[in-house]
Backbone as JSON Lines, residues from 0, in Angstrom:
{"i":0,"aa":"M","n":[-12.2,-2.95,-3.96],"ca":[-10.41,-3.47,-4.31],"c":[-10.27,-4.68,-5.26]}
{"i":1,"aa":"M","n":[-11.34,-5.02,-5.16],"ca":[-11.46,-6.28,-6.94],"c":[-10.35,-5.64,-7.9]}
{"i":2,"aa":"K","n":[-11.37,-4.67,-8.28],"ca":[-10.62,-4.2,-9.21],"c":[-9.21,-3.14,-9.34]}
{"i":3,"aa":"E","n":[-8.81,-2.91,-7.94],"ca":[-7.16,-2.94,-7.99],"c":[-7.05,-4.04,-8.21]}
{"i":4,"aa":"I","n":[-6.69,-5.28,-7.38],"ca":[-6.28,-6.56,-7.62],"c":[-6.33,-6.41,-8.57]}
{"i":5,"aa":"R","n":[-7.27,-6.84,-9.82],"ca":[-7.0,-7.23,-11.16],"c":[-6.28,-6.01,-11.86]}
{"i":6,"aa":"N","n":[-5.81,-5.07,-11.6],"ca":[-4.64,-4.38,-11.88],"c":[-3.15,-4.9,-11.37]}
{"i":7,"aa":"I","n":[-3.65,-5.82,-10.95],"ca":[-1.79,-6.12,-9.91],"c":[-1.29,-7.37,-11.51]}
{"i":8,"aa":"I","n":[0.25,-6.33,-11.88],"ca":[1.03,-7.01,-12.71],"c":[1.87,-7.39,-12.07]}
{"i":9,"aa":"M","n":[2.31,-9.2,-12.14],"ca":[3.59,-9.41,-11.44],"c":[4.13,-9.66,-12.89]}
{"i":10,"aa":"P","n":[5.79,-10.26,-12.3],"ca":[6.87,-10.27,-13.45],"c":[6.84,-11.81,-13.44]}
{"i":11,"aa":"R","n":[7.25,-11.84,-14.69],"ca":[6.93,-13.49,-15.1],"c":[7.81,-14.79,-14.17]}
{"i":12,"aa":"R","n":[9.03,-14.17,-14.04],"ca":[9.85,-15.0,-13.07],"c":[9.5,-15.38,-11.91]}
{"i":13,"aa":"H","n":[9.48,-16.23,-11.26],"ca":[8.54,-16.59,-10.11],"c":[9.47,-15.91,-8.98]}
{"i":14,"aa":"D","n":[11.06,-15.44,-8.77],"ca":[11.55,-15.77,-7.48],"c":[11.29,-14.07,-6.92]}
{"i":15,"aa":"V","n":[11.4,-13.65,-5.9],"ca":[10.82,-12.52,-5.28],"c":[12.64,-11.73,-5.33]}
{"i":16,"aa":"T","n":[13.0,-10.85,-5.93],"ca":[13.88,-9.88,-5.86],"c":[13.61,-8.75,-5.15]}
{"i":17,"aa":"E","n":[14.56,-7.76,-4.97],"ca":[14.21,-6.34,-3.74],"c":[13.97,-5.66,-4.34]}
{"i":18,"aa":"K","n":[14.14,-5.44,-5.76],"ca":[13.2,-4.79,-7.08],"c":[11.73,-4.69,-6.93]}
{"i":19,"aa":"D","n":[11.65,-5.97,-6.22],"ca":[9.99,-6.19,-6.5],"c":[9.28,-5.5,-5.19]}
{"i":20,"aa":"V","n":[9.61,-5.2,-4.15],"ca":[9.54,-5.17,-2.72],"c":[9.73,-3.39,-2.71]}
{"i":21,"aa":"N","n":[8.79,-2.63,-1.89],"ca":[9.04,-1.31,-1.39],"c":[9.49,-1.9,-0.06]}
{"i":22,"aa":"L","n":[11.12,-1.55,-0.42],"ca":[11.5,-2.1,1.37],"c":[11.29,-0.94,2.49]}
{"i":23,"aa":"K","n":[10.41,0.37,2.24],"ca":[9.74,1.11,2.93],"c":[9.09,0.34,4.0]}
{"i":24,"aa":"R","n":[7.99,0.07,3.28],"ca":[6.47,-0.97,3.52],"c":[6.67,-1.73,4.38]}
{"i":25,"aa":"L","n":[7.79,-2.41,3.7],"ca":[8.25,-4.08,4.51],"c":[8.96,-3.42,5.43]}
{"i":26,"aa":"G","n":[9.94,-2.53,5.56],"ca":[10.67,-2.35,7.27],"c":[9.67,-1.97,8.02]}
{"i":27,"aa":"G","n":[9.07,-0.92,7.45],"ca":[7.64,-0.76,8.56],"c":[7.05,-1.77,9.47]}
{"i":28,"aa":"V","n":[6.51,-2.98,8.47],"ca":[6.21,-3.92,9.56],"c":[6.99,-5.21,9.54]}
{"i":29,"aa":"L","n":[8.13,-4.94,9.43],"ca":[9.14,-5.43,10.73],"c":[9.37,-4.62,11.6]}
{"i":30,"aa":"A","n":[9.25,-3.41,11.48],"ca":[9.65,-2.97,12.9],"c":[8.07,-2.88,13.91]}
{"i":31,"aa":"L","n":[7.18,-2.6,13.45],"ca":[5.91,-3.21,14.15],"c":[5.85,-4.42,14.64]}
{"i":32,"aa":"A","n":[6.22,-5.48,14.37],"ca":[6.44,-6.75,14.46],"c":[8.05,-6.92,15.65]}
{"i":33,"aa":"Y","n":[8.7,-6.27,15.36],"ca":[10.06,-6.6,16.04],"c":[10.64,-5.48,17.57]}
{"i":34,"aa":"D","n":[9.98,-4.38,16.85],"ca":[10.07,-2.9,17.69],"c":[9.08,-2.35,18.82]}
{"i":35,"aa":"R","n":[8.72,-3.07,19.89],"ca":[7.12,-2.54,19.95],"c":[7.56,-1.33,20.45]}
{"i":36,"aa":"G","n":[8.39,-0.44,20.6],"ca":[8.39,1.19,21.29],"c":[8.11,1.9,20.07]}
{"i":37,"aa":"L","n":[7.91,1.67,18.85],"ca":[8.0,2.65,17.56],"c":[6.68,3.16,17.53]}
{"i":38,"aa":"A","n":[5.43,2.06,17.8],"ca":[3.89,3.03,17.38],"c":[3.2,2.8,18.58]}
{"i":39,"aa":"D","n":[2.16,3.41,18.55],"ca":[1.14,3.32,19.54],"c":[0.38,2.42,19.51]}
{"i":40,"aa":"F","n":[-0.17,0.84,20.28],"ca":[-0.84,-0.21,19.39],"c":[-2.32,-0.71,20.36]}
{"i":41,"aa":"E","n":[-2.49,1.13,20.16],"ca":[-4.31,1.05,20.51],"c":[-4.69,-0.55,20.13]}
{"i":42,"aa":"G","n":[-5.26,-0.93,21.1],"ca":[-6.35,-2.0,20.87],"c":[-5.18,-3.43,20.47]}
{"i":43,"aa":"L","n":[-4.35,-3.27,19.99],"ca":[-3.16,-4.08,19.96],"c":[-2.55,-5.9,21.14]}
{"i":44,"aa":"L","n":[-3.44,-4.61,22.25],"ca":[-3.1,-5.85,23.64],"c":[-4.03,-6.76,23.21]}
{"i":45,"aa":"L","n":[-4.89,-6.59,22.79],"ca":[-5.59,-7.85,22.72],"c":[-5.08,-9.28,21.83]}
{"i":46,"aa":"L","n":[-3.71,-9.17,21.22],"ca":[-3.0,-9.72,20.59],"c":[-1.77,-9.97,21.37]}
{"i":47,"aa":"E","n":[-1.78,-9.5,22.59],"ca":[0.15,-9.55,22.96],"c":[0.13,-11.52,23.65]}
{"i":48,"aa":"G","n":[0.68,-11.65,23.34],"ca":[1.67,-13.1,23.57],"c":[1.62,-13.14,22.06]}
{"i":49,"aa":"L","n":[1.67,-13.04,21.46],"ca":[1.56,-13.52,20.01],"c":[3.46,-12.95,19.93]}
{"i":50,"aa":"G","n":[4.19,-13.94,18.73],"ca":[5.51,-13.56,18.44],"c":[5.12,-12.81,17.83]}
{"i":51,"aa":"P","n":[7.12,-12.77,17.26],"ca":[6.8,-10.96,16.49],"c":[7.07,-11.59,15.5]}
{"i":52,"aa":"R","n":[7.06,-13.25,14.77],"ca":[6.98,-13.32,13.08],"c":[5.98,-13.63,13.52]}
{"i":53,"aa":"T","n":[4.57,-13.93,14.06],"ca":[3.2,-14.16,13.68],"c":[2.68,-12.47,13.89]}
{"i":54,"aa":"M","n":[3.29,-11.69,14.36],"ca":[2.65,-10.18,14.5],"c":[2.96,-9.61,13.13]}
{"i":55,"aa":"Q","n":[4.16,-10.13,12.3],"ca":[4.61,-9.58,11.12],"c":[3.61,-10.42,10.15]}
{"i":56,"aa":"S","n":[3.25,-11.44,10.21],"ca":[2.2,-12.54,9.27],"c":[0.97,-11.56,9.74]}
{"i":57,"aa":"L","n":[0.89,-11.25,10.78],"ca":[-0.99,-10.58,10.82],"c":[-1.07,-9.4,10.04]}
{"i":58,"aa":"A","n":[0.17,-8.69,10.26],"ca":[0.17,-7.15,10.15],"c":[0.61,-7.19,8.34]}
{"i":59,"aa":"L","n":[1.16,-8.07,7.8],"ca":[0.48,-8.01,6.18],"c":[-0.77,-8.36,6.03]}
{"i":60,"aa":"V","n":[-0.86,-9.21,6.51],"ca":[-2.78,-10.01,6.45],"c":[-3.07,-8.8,6.27]}
{"i":61,"aa":"S","n":[-3.38,-8.2,7.43],"ca":[-4.36,-6.97,7.43],"c":[-4.62,-5.91,6.46]}
{"i":62,"aa":"E","n":[-3.09,-6.01,5.86],"ca":[-3.1,-4.91,5.12],"c":[-3.88,-5.4,3.99]}
{"i":63,"aa":"V","n":[-4.01,-6.66,3.81],"ca":[-4.87,-7.25,1.98],"c":[-5.98,-6.89,2.71]}
{"i":64,"aa":"I","n":[-6.38,-7.21,3.73],"ca":[-7.34,-7.36,4.49],"c":[-8.25,-5.61,4.38]}
{"i":65,"aa":"Y","n":[-7.48,-4.59,4.89],"ca":[-8.15,-3.42,5.55],"c":[-6.9,-2.57,4.63]}
{"i":66,"aa":"G","n":[-5.85,-2.69,3.92],"ca":[-5.39,-1.48,3.08],"c":[-5.89,-1.26,1.74]}
{"i":67,"aa":"T","n":[-5.44,0.7,1.86],"ca":[-6.2,0.89,0.66],"c":[-5.26,0.33,-0.6]}
{"i":68,"aa":"P","n":[-6.09,0.97,-1.39],"ca":[-5.45,0.35,-3.11],"c":[-4.04,0.48,-3.2]}
{"i":69,"aa":"T","n":[-4.3,1.47,-2.8],"ca":[-2.45,2.01,-3.3],"c":[-1.2,1.31,-2.6]}
{"i":70,"aa":"R","n":[-1.72,0.22,-1.58],"ca":[-0.7,-0.55,-1.11],"c":[-0.52,-1.41,-1.37]}
{"i":71,"aa":"F","n":[-1.1,-2.01,-2.89],"ca":[-1.07,-2.94,-3.42],"c":[0.45,-2.67,-4.52]}
{"i":72,"aa":"D","n":[0.55,-1.59,-4.33],"ca":[1.7,-1.72,-5.63],"c":[2.87,-2.25,-6.06]}
{"i":73,"aa":"D","n":[3.36,-3.13,-4.34],"ca":[4.54,-4.12,-4.69],"c":[3.78,-5.49,-3.96]}
{"i":74,"aa":"P","n":[2.87,-6.47,-4.52],"ca":[2.47,-7.18,-4.0],"c":[3.49,-8.9,-3.51]}
{"i":75,"aa":"A","n":[4.81,-8.28,-4.29],"ca":[5.9,-9.38,-3.62],"c":[5.82,-9.05,-2.48]}
{"i":76,"aa":"R","n":[5.39,-7.87,-1.64],"ca":[5.83,-7.73,-0.43],"c":[5.16,-8.47,0.53]}
{"i":77,"aa":"F","n":[3.91,-9.14,-0.2],"ca":[3.22,-10.26,0.54],"c":[3.39,-11.34,0.89]}
{"i":78,"aa":"S","n":[4.32,-11.55,0.18],"ca":[4.87,-13.1,0.62],"c":[5.56,-13.19,1.48]}
{"i":79,"aa":"F","n":[6.2,-11.65,2.33],"ca":[6.54,-11.95,3.46],"c":[6.18,-12.22,4.68]}
{"i":80,"aa":"A","n":[4.73,-12.89,4.5],"ca":[3.71,-13.1,5.25],"c":[4.14,-14.2,5.68]}
{"i":81,"aa":"H","n":[3.67,-15.24,5.12],"ca":[4.1,-16.88,4.65],"c":[4.89,-17.2,4.07]}
{"i":82,"aa":"G","n":[5.94,-16.86,2.92],"ca":[6.85,-17.36,2.46],"c":[5.89,-17.7,1.45]}
{"i":83,"aa":"G","n":[6.94,-19.45,0.84],"ca":[5.88,-19.75,-0.44],"c":[6.17,-21.37,-0.11]}
{"i":84,"aa":"K","n":[5.4,-22.14,-0.76],"ca":[5.39,-23.42,-0.85],"c":[6.66,-23.85,-1.41]}
{"i":85,"aa":"D","n":[7.25,-23.1,-2.51],"ca":[7.98,-23.46,-3.33],"c":[9.73,-23.3,-2.69]}
{"i":86,"aa":"G","n":[9.71,-22.62,-1.26],"ca":[10.78,-22.16,-0.97],"c":[10.97,-21.22,-1.16]}
{"i":87,"aa":"N","n":[10.48,-19.95,-1.82],"ca":[10.94,-18.37,-2.4],"c":[9.61,-17.76,-1.8]}
{"i":88,"aa":"P","n":[10.1,-16.62,-1.03],"ca":[11.86,-15.94,-0.95],"c":[11.85,-16.85,0.33]}
{"i":89,"aa":"F","n":[10.96,-17.8,0.77],"ca":[11.53,-18.74,2.25],"c":[10.43,-19.69,2.42]}
{"i":90,"aa":"P","n":[10.96,-20.62,2.98],"ca":[9.95,-21.87,3.32],"c":[8.85,-21.54,3.89]}
{"i":91,"aa":"V","n":[7.41,-22.22,3.64],"ca":[6.49,-21.9,4.67],"c":[6.96,-22.16,6.1]}
{"i":92,"aa":"P","n":[6.77,-20.89,7.21],"ca":[7.33,-22.05,8.31],"c":[5.25,-21.93,9.15]}
{"i":93,"aa":"L","n":[5.43,-23.59,9.1],"ca":[3.57,-24.2,9.53],"c":[3.75,-23.61,10.88]}
{"i":94,"aa":"K","n":[4.01,-22.72,11.86],"ca":[3.95,-22.67,13.43],"c":[2.92,-21.26,12.96]}
{"i":95,"aa":"V","n":[3.9,-20.25,12.12],"ca":[3.47,-19.4,12.14],"c":[1.8,-19.11,11.36]}
{"i":96,"aa":"Y","n":[2.18,-20.21,10.05],"ca":[1.17,-19.96,9.73],"c":[-0.45,-20.42,10.6]}
{"i":97,"aa":"D","n":[-0.01,-21.66,10.91],"ca":[-1.61,-21.8,11.9],"c":[-1.58,-20.63,12.85]}
{"i":98,"aa":"E","n":[-0.52,-19.99,13.43],"ca":[-1.01,-18.63,14.79],"c":[-1.78,-17.58,13.83]}
{"i":99,"aa":"T","n":[-1.91,-17.82,12.99],"ca":[-2.32,-16.2,12.2],"c":[-3.35,-17.07,11.18]}
{"i":100,"aa":"I","n":[-3.62,-18.21,11.26],"ca":[-5.62,-18.85,10.81],"c":[-5.86,-18.58,12.24]}
{"i":101,"aa":"D","n":[-5.52,-19.34,12.98],"ca":[-5.75,-19.21,14.63],"c":[-6.39,-17.68,14.76]}
{"i":102,"aa":"Q","n":[-5.42,-17.25,14.78],"ca":[-5.61,-15.49,15.36],"c":[-7.23,-15.12,14.44]}
{"i":103,"aa":"L","n":[-6.77,-15.15,13.28],"ca":[-8.15,-15.05,12.0],"c":[-9.28,-15.61,12.45]}
{"i":104,"aa":"K","n":[-9.48,-17.22,12.79],"ca":[-10.86,-17.4,13.21],"c":[-11.44,-16.53,14.62]}
{"i":105,"aa":"K","n":[-10.43,-16.43,15.13],"ca":[-10.45,-16.08,16.72],"c":[-12.01,-14.25,16.32]}
{"i":106,"aa":"A","n":[-10.7,-14.01,15.43],"ca":[-11.4,-12.12,15.33],"c":[-12.75,-12.59,14.57]}
{"i":107,"aa":"V","n":[-12.42,-13.82,13.79],"ca":[-13.83,-13.88,12.73],"c":[-14.54,-14.44,13.38]}
{"i":108,"aa":"N","n":[-14.95,-15.27,14.66],"ca":[-16.0,-16.28,15.1],"c":[-16.61,-14.93,16.72]}
{"i":109,"aa":"R","n":[-15.52,-13.96,17.06],"ca":[-15.84,-12.82,17.98],"c":[-16.72,-11.95,17.69]}
{"i":110,"aa":"A","n":[-15.87,-11.57,16.32],"ca":[-16.67,-10.6,15.5],"c":[-18.49,-10.88,15.48]}
{"i":111,"aa":"K","n":[-18.51,-12.36,14.73],"ca":[-19.99,-12.92,14.45],"c":[-20.87,-12.91,16.17]}
{"i":112,"aa":"M","n":[-20.48,-12.95,17.35],"ca":[-20.58,-12.92,18.2],"c":[-21.08,-11.25,18.49]}
{"i":113,"aa":"G","n":[-20.51,-10.13,17.96],"ca":[-21.09,-8.71,18.4],"c":[-19.51,-8.35,19.1]}
{"i":114,"aa":"H","n":[-18.88,-8.91,18.95],"ca":[-17.61,-8.83,19.74],"c":[-16.47,-8.53,18.37]}
{"i":115,"aa":"D","n":[-16.21,-6.92,18.4],"ca":[-15.11,-6.68,17.04],"c":[-13.88,-6.42,18.07]}
{"i":116,"aa":"D","n":[-13.46,-6.63,18.85],"ca":[-12.26,-6.46,19.55],"c":[-10.95,-6.68,18.78]}
{"i":117,"aa":"R","n":[-11.09,-8.48,18.5],"ca":[-9.63,-8.62,17.82],"c":[-9.9,-8.25,16.43]}
{"i":118,"aa":"R","n":[-11.16,-8.17,15.97],"ca":[-10.91,-7.3,14.66],"c":[-10.53,-5.89,13.95]}
{"i":119,"aa":"L","n":[-10.96,-5.11,15.67],"ca":[-10.47,-4.01,15.66],"c":[-9.34,-3.66,15.71]}
{"i":120,"aa":"A","n":[-8.47,-4.79,16.89],"ca":[-6.77,-5.05,16.57],"c":[-5.9,-5.18,15.08]}
{"i":121,"aa":"L","n":[-6.64,-5.98,14.36],"ca":[-6.17,-6.66,12.98],"c":[-6.69,-5.24,12.29]}
{"i":122,"aa":"K","n":[-7.09,-4.64,12.37],"ca":[-7.09,-3.43,11.55],"c":[-6.34,-2.36,12.0]}
{"i":123,"aa":"G","n":[-6.22,-2.3,13.42],"ca":[-4.77,-1.25,13.89],"c":[-3.59,-1.92,13.43]}
{"i":124,"aa":"L","n":[-3.38,-2.78,13.09],"ca":[-2.28,-3.32,13.07],"c":[-1.74,-3.19,11.36]}
{"i":125,"aa":"A","n":[-2.68,-2.96,10.41],"ca":[-2.46,-2.09,9.53],"c":[-2.24,-0.79,9.36]}
{"i":126,"aa":"R","n":[-2.89,-0.05,9.99],"ca":[-2.66,1.38,10.55],"c":[-1.61,2.05,11.08]}
{"i":127,"aa":"A","n":[-1.21,0.8,12.21],"ca":[0.01,0.67,12.43],"c":[1.46,1.08,11.69]}
{"i":128,"aa":"A","n":[1.35,0.01,10.63],"ca":[2.39,0.04,9.97],"c":[2.68,0.97,9.1]}
{"i":129,"aa":"Q","n":[1.58,1.79,8.56],"ca":[1.56,2.83,8.05],"c":[1.83,3.95,8.81]}
{"i":130,"aa":"A","n":[1.19,4.04,10.11],"ca":[2.22,4.94,10.73],"c":[3.33,5.05,10.87]}
{"i":131,"aa":"I","n":[4.0,4.12,10.96],"ca":[5.52,3.48,11.38],"c":[6.24,4.12,9.93]}
{"i":132,"aa":"E","n":[5.62,3.65,8.86],"ca":[6.12,4.17,7.31],"c":[6.09,5.96,7.01]}
{"i":133,"aa":"E","n":[5.29,6.36,7.52],"ca":[4.86,7.77,7.64],"c":[5.97,8.77,8.53]}
{"i":134,"aa":"R","n":[6.09,8.28,10.02],"ca":[6.69,8.79,10.83],"c":[8.44,8.18,10.93]}
{"i":135,"aa":"H","n":[8.74,7.09,10.12],"ca":[9.85,6.88,10.54],"c":[10.95,6.77,9.33]}
{"i":136,"aa":"D","n":[12.08,6.08,9.06],"ca":[12.31,5.52,7.96],"c":[13.13,3.94,7.44]}
{"i":137,"aa":"P","n":[12.02,3.31,7.79],"ca":[12.23,1.56,8.39],"c":[12.82,1.39,6.93]}
{"i":138,"aa":"S","n":[13.56,1.42,6.28],"ca":[13.76,0.45,5.39],"c":[14.6,-0.98,5.65]}
{"i":139,"aa":"A","n":[14.14,-1.87,4.85],"ca":[14.45,-3.11,5.17],"c":[15.8,-3.03,4.16]}
{"i":140,"aa":"D","n":[17.13,-4.18,4.88],"ca":[17.69,-4.72,4.16],"c":[17.95,-6.14,3.42]}
{"i":141,"aa":"F","n":[17.1,-6.18,2.36],"ca":[16.0,-7.4,1.76],"c":[16.98,-8.15,1.85]}
{"i":142,"aa":"E","n":[18.46,-8.55,1.66],"ca":[19.29,-9.28,1.54],"c":[19.04,-10.46,2.88]}
{"i":143,"aa":"R","n":[19.26,-9.37,3.95],"ca":[19.71,-9.94,5.15],"c":[17.68,-10.89,5.96]}
{"i":144,"aa":"V","n":[16.79,-9.66,5.27],"ca":[15.68,-10.11,6.01],"c":[15.38,-11.84,5.31]}
{"i":145,"aa":"I","n":[15.55,-11.94,4.03],"ca":[15.78,-13.35,3.38],"c":[16.98,-14.24,3.94]}
{"i":146,"aa":"E","n":[17.78,-13.56,4.23],"ca":[18.9,-14.87,4.92],"c":[17.97,-15.11,6.62]}
{"i":147,"aa":"K","n":[17.2,-13.79,7.11],"ca":[16.94,-14.22,8.84],"c":[16.05,-15.12,8.73]}
{"i":148,"aa":"E","n":[14.77,-14.99,7.47],"ca":[13.6,-16.11,7.15],"c":[13.55,-17.13,7.09]}
{"i":149,"aa":"V","n":[14.95,-17.41,6.04],"ca":[15.71,-19.11,5.97],"c":[15.62,-19.43,7.14]}
{"i":150,"aa":"R","n":[16.74,-18.97,7.65],"ca":[17.01,-19.37,9.05],"c":[16.1,-19.41,9.67]}
{"i":151,"aa":"E","n":[15.26,-19.16,10.11],"ca":[13.87,-18.93,11.66],"c":[13.02,-19.42,10.61]}
{"i":152,"aa":"S","n":[12.91,-19.75,9.24],"ca":[11.65,-20.95,9.23],"c":[11.55,-22.5,9.34]}
{"i":153,"aa":"R","n":[12.53,-22.42,9.39],"ca":[12.72,-24.15,9.74],"c":[12.65,-24.59,11.19]}
{"i":154,"aa":"R","n":[13.06,-23.29,11.84],"ca":[12.52,-23.16,13.65],"c":[11.36,-23.31,13.72]}
{"i":155,"aa":"Q","n":[10.49,-22.92,12.92],"ca":[9.43,-22.38,12.74],"c":[8.32,-23.38,11.98]}
{"i":156,"aa":"G","n":[8.83,-25.06,11.81],"ca":[8.7,-25.89,11.09],"c":[8.39,-25.91,9.57]}
{"i":157,"aa":"G","n":[9.44,-24.65,9.2],"ca":[9.08,-24.18,7.8],"c":[9.18,-25.63,6.73]}
{"i":158,"aa":"R","n":[8.46,-25.4,5.84],"ca":[8.19,-26.82,4.98],"c":[7.99,-26.12,3.4]}
{"i":159,"aa":"T","n":[8.48,-26.79,2.43],"ca":[8.02,-26.61,1.22],"c":[7.75,-27.77,0.43]}
{"i":160,"aa":"V","n":[6.8,-27.87,-0.7],"ca":[6.3,-29.15,-1.57],"c":[7.96,-29.75,-1.9]}
{"i":161,"aa":"F","n":[8.79,-29.42,-1.59],"ca":[9.72,-30.72,-2.36],"c":[10.14,-31.25,-1.34]}
{"i":162,"aa":"D","n":[9.66,-30.8,0.36],"ca":[10.43,-31.68,1.29],"c":[9.63,-32.77,1.48]}
{"i":163,"aa":"K","n":[10.67,-34.22,2.07],"ca":[10.0,-35.33,2.07],"c":[9.4,-35.3,3.17]}
{"i":164,"aa":"V","n":[7.85,-35.77,3.03],"ca":[6.57,-35.66,4.31],"c":[6.82,-37.42,4.59]}
{"i":165,"aa":"E","n":[6.7,-37.38,5.58],"ca":[6.39,-39.22,6.36],"c":[5.3,-39.48,6.06]}
{"i":166,"aa":"K","n":[4.93,-40.42,5.02],"ca":[3.77,-40.76,4.95],"c":[3.28,-41.35,5.75]}
{"i":167,"aa":"P","n":[2.06,-41.86,6.24],"ca":[1.58,-42.61,7.3],"c":[1.77,-44.53,6.49]}
{"i":168,"aa":"G","n":[2.27,-45.52,7.19],"ca":[2.85,-46.54,6.8],"c":[1.36,-47.59,6.63]}
{"i":169,"aa":"D","n":[1.33,-48.92,6.77],"ca":[0.55,-50.0,6.29],"c":[-0.27,-50.13,8.14]}
{"i":170,"aa":"E","n":[-0.24,-49.28,8.88],"ca":[-0.71,-49.2,9.85],"c":[-2.08,-50.24,10.15]}
{"i":171,"aa":"Q","n":[-2.88,-49.1,9.6],"ca":[-4.29,-49.38,9.72],"c":[-4.74,-50.27,8.82]}
{"i":172,"aa":"L","n":[-4.23,-50.56,7.42],"ca":[-4.54,-52.14,6.93],"c":[-4.23,-53.31,7.36]}
{"i":173,"aa":"T","n":[-3.31,-52.83,8.66],"ca":[-3.53,-54.46,9.58],"c":[-4.28,-54.91,10.11]}
{"i":174,"aa":"L","n":[-5.29,-53.86,10.6],"ca":[-5.98,-53.82,11.62],"c":[-7.01,-54.93,10.78]}
{"i":175,"aa":"F","n":[-7.33,-54.99,10.01],"ca":[-8.72,-55.77,8.8],"c":[-7.73,-56.97,8.87]}
{"i":176,"aa":"K","n":[-6.92,-57.46,8.77],"ca":[-6.46,-58.86,8.43],"c":[-6.39,-59.56,9.14]}
C-alpha cells in the first residue's frame, strides 16, 4: 500500500473542491453512516451506539487501513473524516475526532488481547461502504455536504488553528509567591 500512497498526486491548491472527490464513494460512506437500512451490518453491532458522524469518520479511516489501492485515487475524500485544521473543507469536529481515536484504541487494545471483534467490525465498515457503492447510486451533493459539515462541526467542538484558544492564566504561578 505504501507504494500506492507514494503515487498519490495532490493538486497544488489546498482547498477541497467537488472535482477532487469521487462523489459516489463519498455518497457510499454517507449512506453507510446515516442510512442504516442500506447495508448488512455484520459485525458492526459492536460499534452500535456511535453517532452517524463518528461512523462516517470511522468508515473513512477504515478505508485508509483496509482499502484496496484503487480506493486512493481521490485522496481528498478522506478529508471528510475529520476536516482540516485550517477549516478546509470544514473545521475539525473535536468530539468526533476524539471518539474516532477512542474507537481505534479500543480495537487495537482488544486485538492485542486476542479479541478481534472491533478490528473486524472496522474492516467490515470499509467493505460495507464498497458494497453500497456497488449496489446503489449514493452520489453526494458536494455543496450540501460541505454546508452540513461546516454547520455541524461547531456543534461537535469544531476548531481550526485560527480560532482563539483560551490560554491558561498565571494562576499556578501565584501558588509559589
